[in-house]
C-alpha positions in Angstrom: -23.9 -6.4 40.1 -25.5 -5.2 36.9 -22.7 -2.6 36.5 -20.0 -5.3 36.7 -21.8 -7.4 34.1 -22.2 -4.5 31.8 -18.5 -3.6 32.2 -17.4 -7.2 31.5 -19.7 -7.3 28.4 -18.4 -3.9 27.2 -14.8 -5.2 27.6 -15.5 -8.4 25.7 -17.1 -6.4 22.9 -14.0 -4.1 22.7 -11.7 -7.2 22.5 -13.9 -8.6 19.7 -13.7 -5.3 17.8 -9.9 -5.3 18.3 -9.7 -8.8 16.8 -11.4 -7.5 13.7 -9.1 -4.4 13.3 -6.6 -4.9 10.5 -3.9 -3.0 12.4 -4.1 -5.3 15.4 -4.2 -8.4 13.3 -1.2 -7.2 11.3 0.8 -6.3 14.4 0.3 -9.7 16.0 0.9 -11.7 12.8 4.1 -9.8 11.9 5.5 -10.2 15.4 4.9 -13.9 15.5 6.3 -14.5 12.0 9.4 -12.5 12.6 10.1 -14.2 15.9 9.7 -17.7 14.4 11.9 -16.9 11.4 14.7 -15.7 13.7 14.5 -18.9 15.7 14.7 -21.0 12.4 17.5 -18.8 11.0 19.6 -19.3 14.2 19.6 -23.0 13.6 20.2 -22.9 9.8 22.2 -19.8 9.1 26.0 -19.3 9.7 25.5 -15.7 10.8 25.8 -14.9 14.5 22.7 -12.7 14.4 20.7 -13.6 11.3 18.4 -10.5 11.4 17.7 -10.6 7.6 15.3 -13.5 8.2 13.0 -11.6 10.7 13.3 -8.5 8.6 12.1 -10.3 5.5 9.3 -11.9 7.5 8.2 -8.4 8.8 8.1 -7.1 5.2 6.3 -10.0 3.6 3.7 -10.9 6.2 0.7 -8.9 5.2 -2.9 -8.7 6.2 -4.0 -10.8 3.2 -2.6 -14.1 1.8 -2.4 -12.7 -1.8 -0.2 -9.7 -0.8 2.0 -12.0 1.3 2.7 -14.3 -1.6 3.3 -11.4 -4.0 5.7 -9.6 -1.6 7.6 -12.8 -0.7 8.3 -13.6 -4.4 9.2 -10.0 -5.1 11.6 -9.7 -2.1 13.4 -13.0 -2.9 13.7 -11.9 -6.5 15.3 -8.6 -5.4 17.7 -10.1 -2.9 18.9 -12.8 -5.3 19.4 -10.2 -8.1 21.4 -8.0 -5.8 23.6 -10.8 -4.7 24.3 -11.9 -8.2 25.2 -8.3 -9.2 27.5 -8.0 -6.3 29.2 -11.3 -7.0 29.8 -10.3 -10.6 31.3 -6.9 -9.5 33.4 -8.4 -6.7 35.2 -10.6 -9.2 36.4 -7.5 -11.1 36.7 -4.6 -8.7 37.0 -3.9 -5.0 35.2 -1.4 -2.9 35.8 2.2 -3.8 33.6 5.3 -4.2 33.4 4.8 -8.0 32.7 1.1 -7.8 30.0 1.7 -5.1 28.3 4.3 -7.3 28.5 1.9 -10.3 27.1 -1.0 -8.5 24.2 1.1 -7.1 23.4 2.3 -10.6 23.6 -1.2 -12.1 21.6 -2.7 -9.2 18.8 -0.2 -9.6 18.7 -0.6 -13.4 18.7 -4.4 -13.1 16.0 -4.2 -10.4 13.7 -2.4 -12.8 14.4 -5.0 -15.5 13.6 -8.0 -13.3 10.5 -6.1 -12.0 11.4 -6.0 -8.3 8.6 -3.6 -7.7 8.7 -1.9 -4.4 11.9 -3.8 -3.5 14.0 -2.2 -6.2 16.1 -0.5 -3.5 16.5 -3.9 -1.9 18.5 -5.0 -5.0 21.0 -2.2 -4.4 21.1 -2.8 -0.6 21.9 -6.5 -1.0 24.6 -5.7 -3.6 26.2 -3.1 -1.3 26.2 -5.3 1.7 27.8 -8.2 -0.2 30.4 -5.9 -1.9 31.4 -4.4 1.5 32.9 -7.7 2.8 36.3 -9.0 1.9 36.9 -11.0 -1.3 37.2 -14.2 0.6 33.9 -13.7 2.4 31.9 -12.6 -0.7 30.5 -16.0 -1.7 29.6 -17.1 1.9 28.1 -13.7 2.8 26.1 -13.6 -0.4 24.5 -17.0 -0.1 24.0 -16.6 3.6 21.9 -13.5 2.8 20.0 -15.4 0.3 19.4 -18.2 2.8 18.2 -15.8 5.5 15.9 -14.1 3.0 14.4 -17.5 1.9 13.9 -18.4 5.6 12.1 -15.2 6.3 9.9 -15.4 3.2 9.2 -19.1 3.7 8.2 -18.6 7.4 6.0 -15.7 6.4 4.3 -17.8 3.7 4.0 -20.9 5.9 2.6 -18.7 8.7 -0.1 -17.3 6.4 -1.0 -20.8 5.0 -1.3 -22.4 8.5 -3.1 -19.4 10.0 -5.0 -18.1 7.1 -5.6 -14.3 7.3 -9.2 -13.2 7.9 -11.5 -12.0 5.1 -12.1 -8.3 5.4 -15.3 -8.3 3.5 -17.4 -7.6 6.6 -15.2 -4.7 7.7 -15.4 -3.2 4.2 -19.2 -3.7 4.2 -19.5 -1.9 7.5 -17.5 1.0 6.1 -19.7 1.1 3.0 -22.8 1.2 5.1 -21.3 3.8 7.4 -20.6 5.9 4.3 -24.2 5.6 3.1 -25.4 6.8 6.5 -23.0 9.7 6.3 -24.4 10.7 2.9 -27.9 10.5 4.3 -27.0 12.8 7.2 -25.5 15.2 4.8 -28.6 15.2 2.7 -30.8 15.9 5.7 -28.5 18.7 6.7 -28.6 20.2 3.2 -32.5 20.0 3.1 -32.9 21.4 6.6 -35.0 24.6 6.6 -35.6 25.0 2.9 -38.9 26.7 3.6 -37.1 29.3 5.7 -34.8 32.2 4.7 -31.4 30.7 4.1 -28.3 32.8 4.0 -25.6 32.4 1.4 -23.1 31.6 4.1 -25.2 28.7 5.4 -25.7 27.3 2.0 -22.0 27.6 1.2 -21.1 25.9 4.5 -23.3 22.9 3.5 -21.6 22.8 0.1 -18.2 22.7 1.7 -19.4 19.8 3.9 -20.5 18.0 0.8 -17.1 18.4 -0.7 -15.3 17.0 2.4 -17.0 13.6 1.9 -14.6 12.8 -0.8 -11.9 11.9 1.8 -14.3 9.5 3.4 -14.9 7.8 0.1 -11.1 7.5 -0.4 -10.8 5.8 3.0 -13.6 3.4 2.2 -12.0 2.6 -1.1 -8.7 1.7 0.6 -10.6 -0.7 2.9 -12.4 -2.2 0.0 -9.2 -2.8 -1.9 -7.9 -4.7 1.2 -11.1 -6.7 1.3 -10.7 -7.6 -2.4 -7.1 -8.8 -1.8 -8.3 -10.9 1.1 -10.6 -12.8 -1.2 -7.9 -13.7 -3.7 -6.3 -17.1 -3.2 -8.1 -17.6 0.1 -9.4 -21.1 0.6 -12.1 -19.9 3.0 -13.8 -18.0 0.2 -16.2 -19.3 -2.5 -17.4 -17.0 -5.3 -14.8 -14.4 -4.5 -15.3 -12.7 -7.8 -19.0 -12.1 -7.0 -18.2 -10.7 -3.6 -15.6 -8.3 -5.1 -17.9 -7.1 -7.9 -20.9 -6.6 -5.7 -19.0 -4.5 -3.2 -17.0 -2.6 -5.8 -20.1 -1.6 -7.9 -21.9 -0.7 -4.7 -19.2 1.7 -3.7 -19.1 3.1 -7.2 -22.8 3.8 -7.0 -22.4 5.5 -3.6 -19.6 7.6 -5.0 -21.8 8.8 -7.9 -24.6 9.6 -5.4 -22.2 11.6 -3.3 -21.1 13.6 -6.3 -24.7 14.3 -7.2 -25.5 15.4 -3.7 -22.6 17.8 -3.9 -24.0 19.2 -7.1 -27.4 19.4 -5.4 -25.8 21.5 -2.6 -24.3 23.8 -5.2 -27.7 24.3 -6.9 -29.2 25.2 -3.6 -26.4 27.6 -2.9 -27.1 29.3 -6.3 -30.8 29.6 -5.3 -29.8 31.1 -2.0 -27.8 33.8 -3.8 -30.9 34.5 -6.0 -33.3 34.7 -3.1 -31.6 36.7 -0.4 -34.6 38.6 0.8 -37.1 35.7 0.8 -37.4 32.1 1.7 -35.7 29.7 -0.8 -39.1 27.9 -1.3 -42.6 28.5 -0.1 -43.6 26.4 2.9 -45.4 23.7 1.0 -42.7 23.4 -1.6 -39.9 23.5 1.0 -41.6 20.7 3.0 -42.0 18.6 -0.2 -38.3 19.1 -1.0 -37.3 18.0 2.5 -39.4 14.9 2.2 -38.0 13.8 -1.2 -34.4 14.4 -0.1 -35.0 12.5 3.1 -36.6 9.6 1.1 -33.6 9.5 -1.2 -31.3 9.4 1.8 -33.3 6.4 3.2 -33.0 4.7 -0.2 -29.2 5.2 -0.2 -28.9 3.5 3.2 -31.2 0.6 2.0 -29.0 0.2 -1.0 -25.9 0.0 1.1 -27.5 -2.7 3.3 -28.5 -4.6 0.2 -25.0 -4.8 -1.3 -23.4 -5.7 2.0 -25.8 -8.3 3.2 -24.0 -11.7 3.4 -27.1 -13.8 3.7 -29.7 -14.2 1.0 -32.6 -13.7 3.4 -31.2 -10.4 4.6 -30.6 -9.4 1.0 -34.2 -10.1 0.1 -35.5 -8.0 3.0 -33.0 -5.2 2.0 -34.2 -5.4 -1.6 -37.8 -5.1 -0.5 -37.0 -2.1 1.7 -35.0 -0.4 -1.1 -37.9 -0.9 -3.5 -40.3 0.7 -1.0 -38.0 3.7 -0.4 -37.5 4.2 -4.1 -41.3 4.1 -4.7 -41.9 6.7 -2.0 -39.0 8.9 -3.3 -40.4 8.8 -6.9 -43.8 9.8 -5.7 -42.4 12.7 -3.7 -40.3 13.7 -6.7 -43.4 14.0 -8.9 -45.1 16.1 -6.3 -42.1 18.4 -6.1 -41.9 18.6 -9.9 -45.5 20.0 -10.0 -44.8 22.5 -7.2 -41.6 23.7 -8.8 -43.5 24.1 -12.1 -46.0 26.3 -10.3 -43.1 28.4 -8.9 -41.7 29.1 -12.4 -44.6 31.5 -12.9 -43.4 33.6 -9.9 -39.7 33.1 -10.5 -39.2 32.6 -14.2 -35.5 33.6 -14.0 -34.6 30.5 -11.9 -36.3 27.9 -14.0 -32.9 26.4 -14.9 -32.1 25.8 -11.3 -35.5 24.2 -10.7 -34.8 21.9 -13.6 -31.3 21.1 -12.3 -32.8 20.1 -8.9 -35.2 17.6 -10.6 -32.4 16.3 -12.8 -30.2 15.6 -9.8 -33.0 13.8 -8.1 -33.6 11.7 -11.1 -29.9 10.8 -11.3 -29.8 9.5 -7.7 -33.0 7.5 -8.2 -31.7 6.1 -11.5 -28.4 5.0 -9.9 -30.3 3.2 -7.1 -32.8 1.6 -9.4 -32.8 -2.2 -8.9 -33.1 -3.1 -12.6 -30.2 -0.8 -13.5 -28.3 -2.2 -10.6 -28.7 -5.8 -11.9 -27.7 -4.8 -15.4 -24.6 -3.0 -14.2 -23.7 -6.0 -12.0 -23.9 -8.4 -14.9 -21.9 -6.2 -17.1 -19.1 -5.9 -14.5 -19.1 -9.6 -14.0 -18.7 -10.2 -17.7 -16.0 -7.6 -17.9 -14.1 -9.2 -15.0 -14.4 -12.6 -16.5 -13.2 -11.3 -19.9 -10.2 -9.6 -18.2 -9.3 -12.8 -16.4 -9.4 -14.7 -19.7 -7.2 -12.2 -21.5 -4.8 -12.2 -18.6 -4.2 -15.9 -18.7 -4.6 -16.4 -22.4 -1.0 -17.6 -22.7 -1.9 -20.5 -20.3 -4.9 -21.5 -22.5 -2.8 -21.3 -25.6 -0.1 -23.4 -24.0 -2.7 -26.1 -23.0 -4.2 -25.9 -26.5 -0.8 -26.5 -28.1 -0.1 -29.5 -25.8 -3.5 -30.9 -26.6 -2.9 -30.5 -30.3 0.4 -32.2 -30.0 -1.1 -35.1 -28.1 -3.9 -35.5 -30.7 -1.4 -35.5 -33.6 0.7 -38.1 -31.8 -2.4 -40.3 -31.5 -3.4 -39.8 -35.1 0.0 -40.8 -36.6 -0.5 -44.2 -38.3 1.5 -47.0 -36.7 3.4 -49.4 -39.0 1.9 -52.8 -39.4 3.5 -55.9 -38.0 5.9 -57.8 -40.4 3.5 -60.8 -40.7 0.6 -58.7 -41.8 2.6 -56.8 -44.4 1.0 -57.4 -47.8 -1.0 -60.3 -46.3 -3.9 -59.9 -48.6 -1.8 -59.8 -51.7 -0.1 -63.1 -50.8 -3.5 -64.8 -50.2 -4.7 -63.7 -53.6 
């Protein structure tokens, strides 16, 4: 009985996870939008099989509302441009190899001019398809293709407005937290056995492992970009700019920490090369090094939990935990600094590497510092707001000109009525 309940519960959890997977959501939404657009096109279009409408719906229905709007406008722009190019050519020439080459060249150039983006090739495709029909059918085929494209784009947009795409902030937050835990495991692996003899091959293998984490950062960055797009123009979201900046600056900090950890692994590899016949550190120093690296790994995880916490109460607990982890790491760091200073007397040739280890620890602790985090967050918010103002400066200037025109119209003195003209002079 308990096995059956556990299996049902596990199946339900798998279904819930699938509902949160962007690939699954994208597949279902694209299929539904394409099918609906084909049904609408069958009723409105003159083509026997209006497949342009579902094709457009497939292309424009994206995981986020912002990308759907952007691709819809871009594709309609590309198709209409291609149709207009084809109509202009069909009035002058027929279909031949040289006219086909000329129309493709012209369509690609015009597509760049009208900023068709990823659909530049669509301009040439539309032009070729329209040019390939007979002269009598050019106009009807051209506008039928435009109609089918508008149907597909309209259904895709309407579908996304009625069934608003989910916000992928939680998924991106889980990826950021998973990345932080991956960095922590890497740090524990790097610091494992520092009080024992470490071969150069072992240290080099840990360095290669640290270098491979770059690909994981790239994957998380792609998920974060999708989450940032899902926040734009989404009526479900309030304070979308704050969400984007918090997650983006958080990932930037983790990326810097990953780079510093890679440099730390390189420094330990250099120490392993210098101390082939003896342990890398004495037992007491090695244990202290393992402790400080472990504390820094805990602080990295606490930092990721802080930047991905959606509720203020959770964020306060995460901030308290991060402050405790940083205090412990700083205390361990001071202890390690004293031990490494004592080692300089026995190994004066490696004092630069000891200093490099302390510098790398300081860099990680400085990146995770709460005060520095707040300053960086406010600076990024100011920069984002400034970029938005500069981007839409033309709109503000246009409103200002309209306001100035309205004020000047109100300030123009109106002529007095005929009875009042010179009234005072007549009385005197």
